[in-house]
C-alpha positions as CSV (number, residue, x, y, z in Angstrom):
1,M,109.5,75.2,115.0
2,A,108.0,76.0,111.6
3,K,104.7,77.9,111.6
4,R,101.8,75.9,110.1
5,I,99.6,78.1,107.9
6,L,97.3,75.7,106.0
7,I,96.2,72.7,108.0
8,K,93.6,71.1,105.7
9,P,91.0,72.0,103.2
10,L,87.5,72.6,104.6
11,I,85.0,70.5,102.6
12,T,81.4,71.0,103.7
13,E,78.1,71.7,102.1
14,K,78.6,75.5,102.6
15,T,82.0,75.6,101.0
16,T,80.9,73.4,98.1
17,K,78.1,75.9,97.4
18,L,80.5,78.9,97.7
19,T,82.9,77.2,95.3
20,E,80.2,76.6,92.7
21,A,78.8,80.1,93.1
22,N,81.9,82.3,93.1
23,G,85.1,80.3,93.3
24,T,85.6,80.5,97.1
25,Y,87.4,77.7,98.9
26,G,87.6,77.0,102.6
27,F,90.7,76.0,104.6
28,V,91.4,75.3,108.3
29,V,94.4,77.4,109.1
30,G,96.7,77.9,112.1
31,M,95.4,80.2,114.9
32,D,98.3,82.6,114.4
33,A,98.2,82.8,110.6
34,N,97.3,86.1,109.1
35,K,95.6,86.9,105.7
36,I,98.9,87.7,103.9
37,E,100.5,84.4,105.0
38,I,97.3,82.5,104.0
39,K,97.2,84.1,100.6
40,N,100.9,83.3,99.9
41,A,100.6,79.7,101.1
42,V,97.5,79.0,98.9
43,E,99.2,80.6,95.9
44,K,102.4,78.6,96.5
45,N,100.8,75.2,97.2
46,Y,98.1,75.2,94.6
47,G,99.5,77.5,91.8
48,V,96.6,79.8,91.7
49,T,96.0,83.6,92.0
50,V,94.1,84.6,95.2
51,S,91.9,87.8,95.0
52,D,90.4,87.8,98.5
53,V,90.9,86.2,101.9
54,R,88.3,86.2,104.7
55,T,89.0,84.6,108.1
56,I,86.9,83.6,111.0
57,T,87.7,82.1,114.4
58,D,85.3,79.6,115.9
59,N,85.4,79.4,119.7
60,G,85.4,75.9,121.2
61,K,81.9,74.7,122.1
62,F,81.1,74.0,125.8
63,G,80.0,70.5,126.6
64,W,79.4,68.1,129.5
65,K,78.6,64.5,130.1
66,R,77.6,62.3,133.0
67,T,80.1,59.7,134.1
68,P,80.2,57.3,137.0
69,F,82.5,59.7,138.8
70,G,80.3,62.8,138.3
71,I,79.8,65.4,135.6
72,S,82.7,65.9,133.3
73,Q,82.9,69.4,131.7
74,G,85.1,70.9,129.0
75,T,85.3,72.6,125.7
76,K,86.0,71.4,122.2
77,G,89.0,72.9,120.4
78,R,89.1,76.3,118.8
79,M,89.5,76.6,115.0
80,K,90.4,79.3,112.6
81,K,88.9,79.1,109.1
82,A,89.9,81.0,106.0
83,Y,87.6,81.5,102.9
84,V,89.8,82.2,99.9
85,T,88.4,83.6,96.7
86,L,90.3,82.9,93.5
87,K,90.8,85.0,90.4
88,K,88.0,84.4,87.8
89,G,88.5,81.1,85.9
90,E,90.9,79.4,88.3
91,T,90.0,76.3,90.3
92,I,91.6,74.0,92.9
93,D,91.0,70.2,92.6
94,F,91.3,68.7,96.1
95,F,90.4,65.2,94.8
96,S,92.8,64.8,91.9
97,T,95.3,62.8,94.0
98,I,92.8,60.3,95.5
């Protein structure tokens, strides 16, 4: 089975501010993807030059709710995010194909 590197772009208020300030874009990536693989995938898919990659793993949040059968407990899924900084003057347009 092929390894999934880039799952989807991360479009939030924080990433929008980072993009406007210093050309940093956010992506949700596979849990087993490393920085080199992320850099190569972004450069191949978007045709840009990556200068820096930072990653963070968000642990799943714990939650519970009351049901007629008692209390149901669990966690929301884990997620790995990558913040990719591009070379000066380069951009990625996520909305060009909409």
